[in-house]
Backbone bond lengths (Angstrom), bond angles and torsions (degrees), N, CA, C in turn:
res aa  C-N    CA-C-N  psi(-1)  N-CA   C-N-CA  omega(-1)  CA-C   N-CA-C  phi
1 M - - - 1.453 - - 1.525 108.58 -
2 N 1.304 116.32 127.78 1.455 118.68 178.54 1.524 110.91 -94.40
3 Y 1.302 116.57 176.77 1.461 123.19 -174.77 1.529 112.31 -61.43
4 Y 1.301 118.52 -39.41 1.462 121.94 -175.90 1.518 112.57 -69.69
5 D 1.310 117.80 -36.21 1.464 120.87 177.25 1.518 110.78 -66.01
6 R 1.302 116.72 -40.53 1.464 121.67 -177.70 1.528 111.66 -67.31
7 S 1.316 118.14 -39.32 1.457 121.01 -175.79 1.527 112.20 -68.56
8 E 1.314 118.66 -25.80 1.465 120.79 179.35 1.523 111.98 -71.15
9 K 1.301 118.47 -24.78 1.455 122.05 -176.06 1.527 113.35 -89.45
10 I 1.305 118.13 -7.75 1.453 121.27 -178.14 1.519 108.98 -78.90
11 A 1.340 116.02 122.76 1.465 120.80 178.81 1.522 109.27 -80.42
12 T 1.321 115.71 137.81 1.455 119.80 178.79 1.519 109.61 -116.08
13 T 1.313 115.38 148.52 1.448 122.24 177.02 1.524 108.22 -85.54
14 P 1.339 117.15 133.87 1.465 117.67 178.71 1.530 110.73 -61.72
15 K 1.336 115.82 137.39 1.454 119.65 -176.97 1.517 111.91 -93.59
16 E 1.310 118.52 -12.36 1.451 121.58 177.31 1.515 109.69 -87.70
17 H 1.305 114.26 148.25 1.468 120.00 178.71 1.520 107.87 -134.69
18 N 1.323 116.00 116.25 1.458 121.55 -179.62 1.520 109.54 -131.23
19 I 1.332 114.79 149.45 1.458 121.40 175.35 1.521 107.83 -129.21
20 Q 1.327 115.23 129.85 1.461 120.60 176.76 1.524 107.79 -122.81
21 I 1.333 116.00 125.51 1.467 121.61 179.65 1.523 108.43 -118.64
22 N 1.325 116.17 130.76 1.453 122.00 177.66 1.519 109.56 -113.70
23 N 1.333 116.96 110.48 1.466 123.60 175.52 1.529 114.01 54.78
24 R 1.318 117.21 30.13 1.473 123.17 -178.65 1.524 113.26 57.54
25 K 1.320 117.85 16.00 1.471 121.26 -177.92 1.521 113.31 -117.15
26 E 1.311 117.49 -24.55 1.459 121.49 179.25 1.516 108.79 -133.11
27 M 1.322 115.46 140.99 1.450 120.32 -176.28 1.521 108.89 -140.45
28 E 1.324 115.67 136.51 1.460 121.13 173.11 1.520 108.21 -124.54
29 I 1.327 115.16 128.92 1.465 121.97 -177.64 1.517 107.62 -123.54
30 N 1.334 117.32 129.96 1.461 119.02 171.72 1.520 109.37 -119.51
31 G 1.323 115.66 164.83 1.459 120.65 -172.00 1.518 110.89 86.00
32 V 1.337 117.06 23.03 1.464 122.58 -177.99 1.524 109.84 -85.61
33 K 1.318 115.77 130.50 1.463 121.22 174.75 1.524 111.47 -93.21
34 D 1.346 116.49 -42.99 1.458 120.42 -174.12 1.526 109.42 -162.21
35 I 1.315 116.48 152.56 1.462 121.96 170.09 1.520 106.14 -105.65
36 D 1.342 116.06 111.73 1.461 120.23 -177.00 1.519 111.87 -75.35
37 S 1.326 117.33 -43.15 1.466 120.19 177.96 1.519 108.98 -159.81
38 F 1.329 115.14 156.26 1.454 119.14 175.27 1.515 110.21 -161.36
39 D 1.311 114.51 150.71 1.454 122.71 170.17 1.530 106.99 -147.39
40 N 1.324 118.12 -166.94 1.460 119.42 -174.74 1.527 113.35 -76.85
41 E 1.353 117.72 -3.27 1.462 120.83 179.05 1.526 114.26 -119.97
42 E 1.342 118.50 -16.45 1.465 119.67 -175.39 1.521 111.70 -154.82
43 F 1.335 115.35 138.83 1.463 123.48 173.44 1.521 107.74 -119.76
44 L 1.319 117.10 138.66 1.459 123.07 171.32 1.522 106.57 -119.05
45 I 1.338 115.34 110.64 1.456 121.68 -171.49 1.525 109.40 -120.00
46 E 1.323 116.53 131.27 1.457 120.66 173.94 1.520 108.29 -90.56
47 T 1.330 116.70 120.28 1.455 122.19 178.88 1.522 109.14 -113.28
48 V 1.318 115.90 175.26 1.461 119.95 177.58 1.524 111.22 -69.40
49 M 1.327 118.15 -14.11 1.466 122.85 179.07 1.524 112.66 -104.77
50 G 1.325 118.53 7.22 1.459 122.41 -179.75 1.517 111.30 119.89
51 Y 1.325 115.76 -176.87 1.461 120.81 -178.79 1.525 110.29 -78.10
52 L 1.321 115.72 138.09 1.460 123.68 179.78 1.515 108.75 -121.15
53 V 1.331 116.24 127.39 1.460 121.81 176.97 1.520 107.40 -107.40
54 I 1.327 115.94 129.42 1.464 121.93 177.60 1.517 107.09 -120.76
55 R 1.321 115.64 127.33 1.461 120.60 178.59 1.512 108.95 -119.52
56 G 1.337 115.35 147.23 1.452 119.69 179.95 1.511 111.43 -178.32
57 Q 1.312 114.58 -157.57 1.458 121.66 -177.65 1.524 108.45 -128.65
58 N 1.329 116.28 136.16 1.465 122.82 -179.97 1.532 112.39 54.60
59 L 1.324 116.09 41.83 1.466 120.53 178.99 1.522 109.59 -74.33
60 Q 1.328 114.95 135.86 1.463 121.37 -179.47 1.521 109.22 -135.34
61 L 1.320 116.12 139.65 1.456 121.64 174.05 1.519 107.14 -78.00
62 N 1.312 116.82 108.44 1.455 121.19 -175.31 1.520 111.96 -86.93
63 N 1.336 116.88 -41.28 1.454 120.54 -178.04 1.526 108.77 -152.51
64 L 1.325 116.36 139.90 1.461 122.28 177.32 1.516 108.16 -134.76
65 N 1.336 116.28 119.11 1.452 121.76 176.43 1.527 106.84 -118.46
66 V 1.315 115.87 98.72 1.462 121.50 -175.37 1.521 111.07 -68.25
67 D 1.315 118.11 -37.45 1.462 121.14 -177.85 1.524 112.02 -62.03
68 E 1.330 117.19 -40.42 1.457 121.16 -178.71 1.526 113.00 -97.30
69 G 1.333 117.71 -7.46 1.455 121.23 178.50 1.518 113.57 72.20
70 I 1.341 116.87 37.36 1.462 121.86 -177.43 1.519 109.98 -115.62
71 V 1.340 115.65 134.37 1.464 122.72 176.85 1.522 108.31 -127.35
72 Q 1.326 116.01 137.04 1.459 121.33 173.39 1.521 108.65 -118.70
73 I 1.337 115.31 131.48 1.461 121.90 -177.86 1.519 108.50 -125.54
74 K 1.330 116.00 138.29 1.465 121.68 174.61 1.519 108.85 -115.35
75 G 1.311 116.32 152.24 1.453 122.53 179.29 1.517 109.49 131.29
76 K 1.305 116.98 173.41 1.463 120.87 -178.76 1.524 109.77 -84.95
77 V 1.336 116.73 119.24 1.458 122.95 -177.26 1.525 109.11 -90.62
78 Y 1.335 116.45 125.92 1.463 122.32 176.78 1.524 112.36 -101.75
79 E 1.337 116.34 -37.39 1.464 119.38 -170.66 1.523 110.54 -154.00
80 M 1.342 115.08 143.28 1.461 122.47 171.73 1.516 107.62 -133.52
81 A 1.315 117.18 137.16 1.462 120.37 178.70 1.521 109.46 -151.63
82 Y 1.321 115.40 142.70 1.454 121.25 172.33 1.517 108.51 -89.02
83 V 1.322 115.38 137.37 1.454 121.24 -178.66 1.524 107.20 -101.96
84 D 1.326 115.56 112.04 1.462 121.16 178.79 1.516 109.33 -100.96
85 E 1.321 116.18 144.82 1.461 120.52 179.32 1.526 111.62 -69.22
86 Q 1.333 117.95 -25.57 1.455 120.69 -178.75 1.525 111.70 -70.64
87 R 1.331 116.66 -31.45 1.459 120.35 179.04 1.517 108.66 -75.55
88 T 1.307 117.45 136.07 1.462 119.28 -174.37 1.513 112.86 -104.78
89 G 1.306 119.56 -40.53 1.456 122.04 -171.47 1.512 114.25 -64.59
90 R 1.290 117.74 -74.26 1.456 122.48 -173.79 1.529 112.01 -69.69
91 A 1.306 117.30 -42.40 1.463 119.86 -178.45 1.519 111.20 -61.26
92 K 1.304 116.74 -41.50 1.451 120.18 179.74 1.526 110.54 -62.65
93 G 1.325 117.74 -38.73 1.461 121.94 178.97 1.524 112.47 -64.52
94 I 1.329 116.67 -39.65 1.466 120.58 -179.35 1.526 110.21 -65.62
95 F 1.325 116.70 -48.94 1.457 118.98 -177.86 1.526 112.30 -69.10
96 S 1.313 117.80 -36.02 1.460 118.47 178.01 1.522 110.56 -66.94
97 K 1.326 117.53 -32.40 1.464 121.51 177.06 1.538 110.65 -68.02
98 L 1.324 116.17 -40.32 1.459 120.56 -177.02 1.531 112.95 -74.24
99 F 1.315 117.20 -35.05 1.466 120.13 -171.48 1.526 113.12 -111.66
100 K 1.315 117.57 36.35 1.472 120.68 177.10 1.504 111.47 -70.54
């Protein structure tokens, strides 16, 4: 196997991160690395730009494409926030709630 054959088989993570929201009821996110946790009120998603928390009502995972890093969520979206490690107040509360 030469170098060129090997490089074609290496999977890459998309470096772009976009969010599209339609009428606060449908959402498509790309640049997703992993979904850490989710229920009908909150999603914790690891993206290429950091952790993203989505809160709402009747949230449902509609589609997940791991190869392309795309997630589709349905439900009423109330809030979206990125969780940065530098921020101490709110971020600490979210993680302590999740990992009790």
